[in-house]
N, C-alpha and C positions, 0 to 999 in steps of 0.2 A: 240176728239180722238175717241169717241164712233161712230161718224158718219163715220169716216175712216174705222173702224172695220166693220161696217155694210155694207159699200160699197165693202168690200173684204171678205164677209162672206162665199161665195161659188164660185167655178170656173166660174159659169155662171152669176155672179153678174156684175154690171156695171164696177167696178174697175178693176178686172182681165181682162175683155174683152178689155177695153181701153188700159191697160198696154200691153197685148199681141199684139193688133193691131199695136201699135207704135213700139214695139220690132221687129215685123215682117217686118216693113218698113225698119228698119236699118239692120236686120239680117234675111232675108227671109228663110234661111236654118233651123231656129229653129222651134221646134214643138209647135204649138198653145196650145195643151192640157197641155204640160209640163210648158209652160210659165204661163198659168192661175193658175195651181196648185202651182207653185213657188210663185206667187204673193200672194195667199191666205196664205201660210205658212209664208212668210216674214212679212206680216202685222200682223198676229196673234202673231208671235214672238216679233215683235217690240212693240205691245200693251202690251204683258205680261211682258216685261222688264220694261216698263214705269209704269205699274199698276199691280204689283204682287198681287195675291190674298192671 
């Protein structure tokens, strides 16, 4: 799970880029910057719920 978190650590990381690219294929009207930011927040939240500090 730490690898997942690392892949989504910032909007320009590989994870958010791939997520945004795929979402834009299905929903071209969506904003790339917002999609990347949403991906980062979602993975951070998911990780925090699974591994609270």
